[in-house]
C-alpha positions as CSV (number, residue, x, y, z in Angstrom):
1,M,-4.2,9.5,-19.4
2,K,-7.1,7.1,-18.9
3,I,-6.3,5.3,-15.5
4,T,-8.1,2.4,-14.0
5,I,-7.7,2.0,-10.1
6,V,-8.5,-1.4,-8.7
7,G,-9.5,-0.8,-5.0
8,A,-11.0,2.5,-3.5
9,G,-9.4,2.2,-0.1
10,G,-7.2,4.8,1.2
11,I,-4.2,4.7,-1.1
12,G,-6.5,4.0,-4.1
13,R,-8.6,7.2,-3.1
14,F,-5.4,9.0,-2.7
15,F,-4.0,8.3,-6.1
16,G,-7.4,8.7,-8.0
17,G,-7.9,12.1,-6.2
18,M,-4.4,13.3,-7.1
19,L,-4.6,12.0,-10.7
20,G,-8.1,13.3,-11.2
21,R,-7.2,16.7,-10.0
22,G,-4.1,16.4,-12.3
23,G,-6.4,16.2,-15.3
24,H,-6.4,12.5,-15.9
25,E,-9.5,10.4,-16.5
26,V,-9.8,8.0,-13.5
27,I,-12.1,5.2,-13.1
28,F,-12.2,2.9,-10.2
29,L,-13.0,-0.8,-10.0
30,E,-14.5,-1.4,-6.4
31,K,-16.3,-4.3,-4.9
32,D,-18.3,-2.1,-2.4
33,P,-21.6,-0.8,-4.3
34,Q,-22.1,1.9,-1.6
35,I,-18.5,3.3,-2.2
36,V,-19.0,3.0,-6.0
37,S,-22.3,5.1,-5.7
38,V,-20.8,7.8,-3.7
39,L,-17.7,8.1,-5.9
40,N,-20.0,8.4,-8.9
41,E,-22.1,11.1,-7.2
42,K,-19.4,13.1,-5.4
43,G,-16.1,12.1,-6.7
44,V,-13.0,11.5,-4.4
45,Q,-13.4,13.8,-1.5
46,F,-9.9,14.8,-0.7
47,I,-9.0,16.2,2.7
48,K,-5.4,17.7,2.6
49,I,-2.7,17.5,5.2
50,G,-3.4,20.0,7.9
51,D,-7.1,20.1,7.6
52,K,-8.6,19.0,10.8
53,G,-12.3,19.1,10.0
54,S,-13.8,16.3,8.0
55,D,-16.2,18.7,6.2
56,L,-13.2,20.5,4.5
57,Y,-12.2,18.8,1.3
58,L,-11.5,19.4,-2.5
59,T,-13.3,17.1,-4.9
60,A,-11.9,15.1,-7.9
61,E,-14.3,13.9,-10.4
62,V,-14.0,10.1,-11.1
63,R,-16.0,7.2,-12.2
64,A,-16.5,3.9,-10.6
65,T,-18.0,0.6,-11.2
66,T,-18.2,-3.0,-9.5
67,D,-18.3,-4.8,-12.9
68,P,-14.9,-5.7,-14.4
69,G,-16.8,-6.3,-17.8
70,A,-17.7,-2.7,-18.0
71,L,-14.0,-1.6,-18.1
72,E,-12.7,-0.6,-21.6
73,T,-9.1,-0.1,-22.6
74,C,-6.9,2.3,-20.6
75,D,-3.3,3.5,-20.4
76,L,-2.7,2.4,-16.9
77,I,-4.0,0.1,-14.2
78,I,-3.0,0.7,-10.7
79,L,-3.4,-2.2,-8.3
80,A,-4.3,-0.8,-4.8
81,V,-5.9,-3.8,-3.1
82,K,-5.0,-6.0,0.0
83,G,-2.5,-8.6,-0.7
84,Y,-4.8,-11.4,0.1
85,T,-7.0,-10.3,-3.0
86,T,-4.2,-9.7,-5.5
87,A,-5.0,-12.9,-7.5
88,S,-8.7,-12.3,-7.9
89,A,-8.2,-8.6,-8.5
90,T,-5.6,-9.4,-11.2
91,K,-7.9,-12.0,-12.9
92,N,-10.7,-9.4,-12.9
93,I,-8.9,-6.8,-15.0
94,A,-6.4,-9.3,-17.0
95,H,-8.3,-8.4,-20.2
96,L,-7.0,-4.6,-19.7
97,I,-3.4,-5.6,-19.4
98,T,-1.1,-5.1,-22.3
99,D,2.4,-3.7,-23.3
100,H,0.7,-0.4,-23.7
101,S,-1.6,-0.6,-20.7
102,P,0.6,-2.1,-17.9
103,I,-0.4,-2.8,-14.4
104,L,1.3,-1.0,-11.5
105,T,1.2,-2.4,-8.0
106,V,1.5,0.2,-5.2
107,Q,0.7,-2.5,-2.6
108,T,2.6,-2.9,0.6
109,G,4.1,-6.4,1.1
110,I,5.9,-9.4,-0.3
111,G,4.7,-11.7,-3.0
112,N,2.3,-9.7,-4.9
113,I,4.3,-9.3,-8.1
114,E,5.0,-13.0,-8.0
115,T,1.2,-13.7,-7.7
116,M,0.6,-11.3,-10.5
117,S,3.1,-13.0,-12.8
118,K,1.1,-16.2,-12.4
119,I,-1.8,-14.5,-14.1
120,T,-0.3,-12.0,-16.7
121,N,2.8,-11.5,-18.4
122,R,5.5,-10.2,-16.1
123,S,6.8,-7.9,-18.7
124,N,3.5,-6.0,-18.4
125,I,3.9,-5.4,-14.5
126,L,5.5,-2.4,-12.9
127,G,6.7,-2.6,-9.4
128,G,5.9,0.5,-7.2
129,V,5.8,1.5,-3.7
130,T,4.5,4.7,-1.9
131,Y,5.3,6.4,1.4
132,H,2.2,8.6,1.5
133,G,-0.3,8.1,4.2
134,A,-3.9,8.0,3.6
135,T,-6.9,7.2,5.7
136,S,-10.2,6.4,4.1
137,L,-13.1,7.9,5.8
138,H,-16.9,7.3,5.4
139,G,-18.4,7.9,1.8
140,S,-15.6,8.6,-0.6
141,K,-13.6,10.8,1.6
142,V,-9.9,10.2,2.3
143,R,-7.6,12.1,4.5
144,H,-4.0,12.7,3.2
145,A,-2.4,11.9,6.5
146,G,1.3,12.1,5.6
147,S,3.6,12.9,2.5
148,G,6.3,10.9,1.1
149,E,7.9,9.6,-2.2
150,T,6.6,7.2,-4.7
151,I,8.8,4.9,-6.4
152,I,8.2,2.9,-9.6
153,G,10.2,1.0,-12.1
154,E,10.3,-1.9,-14.6
155,L,11.0,-5.2,-13.0
156,N,14.0,-5.8,-15.2
157,G,15.4,-2.4,-14.4
158,D,15.1,-0.8,-17.7
159,K,14.2,2.9,-18.1
160,T,11.5,2.4,-20.7
161,K,9.4,5.3,-22.3
162,R,6.2,4.1,-20.7
163,V,7.7,4.2,-17.2
164,E,9.4,7.6,-17.8
165,H,6.0,8.9,-19.1
166,L,4.2,7.5,-16.0
167,T,6.8,9.3,-13.8
168,E,6.1,12.6,-15.6
169,A,2.5,12.1,-15.3
170,F,2.5,11.3,-11.4
171,N,4.8,14.3,-10.8
172,S,2.7,16.7,-12.7
173,S,-0.3,15.5,-10.5
174,G,1.7,16.3,-7.3
175,I,2.6,12.8,-6.5
176,Q,6.5,13.2,-6.0
177,T,7.7,10.2,-8.0
178,R,11.2,8.8,-8.9
179,L,12.4,5.9,-11.2
180,S,14.1,2.9,-9.6
181,E,16.5,0.5,-11.6
182,T,16.0,-2.1,-8.6
183,V,12.3,-1.6,-7.8
184,E,12.0,-5.1,-6.2
185,G,14.4,-4.1,-3.6
186,D,12.4,-1.0,-2.8
187,V,9.2,-3.2,-2.4
188,W,11.2,-5.3,0.1
189,A,12.6,-2.2,1.8
190,K,9.2,-0.8,2.4
191,A,7.9,-4.2,3.5
192,L,10.7,-4.3,6.1
193,I,9.8,-0.9,7.3
194,Y,6.0,-1.5,7.6
195,S,6.4,-5.0,9.0
196,A,7.6,-3.0,12.1
197,I,5.2,0.0,11.8
198,N,1.8,-1.9,11.0
199,P,1.7,-4.7,13.6
200,L,3.2,-2.5,16.5
201,T,0.5,0.2,15.8
202,A,-2.3,-2.2,15.5
203,I,-1.4,-4.1,18.7
204,L,-0.5,-0.9,20.8
205,R,-3.4,1.0,19.2
206,L,-1.2,4.0,18.2
207,K,-1.0,6.6,15.5
208,N,2.2,6.2,13.5
209,G,3.8,9.2,15.1
210,Q,3.3,7.8,18.6
211,L,5.2,4.6,17.8
212,I,8.5,6.7,17.9
213,E,7.6,8.6,21.2
214,K,8.9,5.6,23.4
215,M,12.3,3.9,23.3
216,E,10.9,0.5,24.1
217,S,8.6,0.7,20.9
218,I,11.5,2.0,18.7
219,A,13.8,-0.9,20.1
220,V,11.0,-3.5,19.0
221,A,10.8,-1.8,15.5
222,K,14.5,-2.0,14.9
223,R,14.6,-5.7,16.0
224,L,12.0,-6.4,13.4
225,I,13.9,-4.6,10.8
226,D,17.2,-6.5,11.5
227,E,15.5,-9.7,11.4
228,G,14.0,-8.8,8.0
229,K,17.3,-7.8,6.6
230,L,18.8,-11.3,7.5
231,V,16.0,-12.9,5.6
232,A,16.4,-10.7,2.6
233,R,20.1,-11.1,2.7
234,D,19.8,-14.9,2.5
235,L,17.3,-14.5,-0.4
236,A,19.9,-12.4,-2.4
237,V,17.4,-9.4,-2.4
238,Q,19.2,-6.1,-3.5
239,L,18.0,-3.8,-1.0
240,P,18.4,0.0,-1.7
241,Q,21.4,2.0,-0.3
242,L,19.4,3.6,2.6
243,D,19.3,3.4,6.3
244,L,16.0,1.7,7.1
245,Y,16.3,2.9,10.7
246,D,16.4,6.6,9.6
247,R,13.5,5.8,7.1
248,L,11.4,4.1,9.7
249,L,11.8,7.4,11.8
250,E,11.1,9.5,8.8
251,V,7.9,7.6,7.8
252,C,6.5,7.7,11.4
253,S,7.2,11.4,11.4
254,R,5.8,12.3,7.9
255,T,2.5,10.2,8.6
256,A,2.4,11.1,12.4
257,E,-1.5,11.5,12.4
258,N,-2.1,8.3,10.1
259,L,-3.7,5.2,11.4
260,S,-1.7,2.4,9.8
261,P,-3.8,0.2,7.3
262,M,-3.3,-2.7,9.8
263,L,-4.9,-0.8,12.6
264,Q,-7.6,0.5,10.4
265,D,-8.5,-3.2,9.6
266,I,-8.4,-4.4,13.0
267,L,-10.5,-1.4,14.3
268,N,-13.1,-2.3,11.4
269,S,-13.0,-6.1,11.9
270,R,-11.4,-6.8,8.6
271,P,-8.7,-9.2,7.7
272,T,-5.2,-7.8,7.7
273,E,-2.3,-8.1,5.5
274,I,0.0,-9.6,8.2
275,D,0.7,-12.8,5.7
276,A,2.3,-10.4,3.2
277,L,4.4,-8.7,5.8
278,N,5.7,-10.5,8.9
279,G,4.2,-13.8,8.0
280,A,5.9,-13.7,4.6
281,I,9.3,-12.7,6.2
282,Y,9.0,-15.5,8.9
283,S,8.0,-18.2,6.4
284,M,10.7,-17.1,3.9
285,G,13.3,-17.0,6.6
286,K,12.1,-20.7,8.0
287,L,12.6,-22.0,4.4
288,K,16.2,-20.7,4.3
289,G,17.0,-21.7,7.9
290,V,16.9,-18.0,9.2
291,S,15.4,-17.4,12.6
292,A,12.9,-14.6,12.8
293,P,11.1,-15.1,16.0
294,A,9.9,-11.5,16.4
295,H,8.2,-11.7,13.1
296,Q,6.6,-14.9,14.1
297,T,5.3,-13.3,17.3
298,M,4.1,-10.3,15.5
299,T,2.3,-12.7,13.0
300,E,0.6,-14.8,15.7
301,L,-0.5,-11.8,17.8
302,I,-2.2,-10.0,14.8
303,R,-3.9,-13.3,13.9
304,L,-5.3,-13.3,17.5
305,L,-6.4,-9.9,17.0
306,E,-8.3,-10.7,14.0
307,K,-10.1,-13.4,16.0
308,W,-10.6,-11.6,19.2
309,G,-11.1,-7.9,17.9
310,S,-10.9,-5.5,20.9
311,G,-10.8,-8.4,23.4
312,R,-13.5,-9.6,25.9
313,D,-15.5,-7.3,27.9
314,F,-15.1,-8.2,31.7
315,G,-17.4,-5.6,32.8
316,S,-16.7,-3.5,35.9
């Protein structure tokens, strides 16, 4: 398959590395010219789980460009950008999206599908979530920091040939993937889990695995999930039949060495996706008359971290 990946951050590089090693033709659309240059020169430098040294890696050959106009027809587009750039990114590659070249979102958060639907035909959008952990390093390196399943599906729940073909292609490339008939519910489930993991790890400066080492942080995480479930219920979201507490513990264990994307953003003085996670849950709850004070607090604290960074230096 010929696959265009929009965004060469941690998850984008993970998918590009796996699919490239799986024999597929991968081209990245990435706004950072330095990353584009390294991707074209060295490919995705993929550090496997368990490799402690940053000089140990497998390389998957890929291509990259900063110019949307240079992109030609493809078989699949994977959207792997931050939620606050979903609209602009979708507009940039709208000319590529067709029934035979659908766009698959693997983003974390709520509202991305709705934003994409305003720009392109909803029938050409595939929903998806991934529980893999990936940390982008300097150059084009990516550390695979945790394994997990990937879930994809048609938004209307149909088991079409195109989504079955994509599932086969992902699985044959080593990306454990299953089809879902209620993928928007899966998107919400992941958002609820990561609305607990991401802000808490960013505020406390913890790796994912450290979050579940103390009962106090587990208790706060569960409170965030409980509030999110109440909002989802009032919005008539069909959540999957799984224990979100168990999935939270499983994700933290599987991605124990990973720095959450929100923590990476705070450490690198970048905007976070708080508005697509806790901010969205709080806002949607407010519209429905559902109180979500823990999500409101997390949203406000992360926004303060975005403004203050590591805080003030009071000296000795």
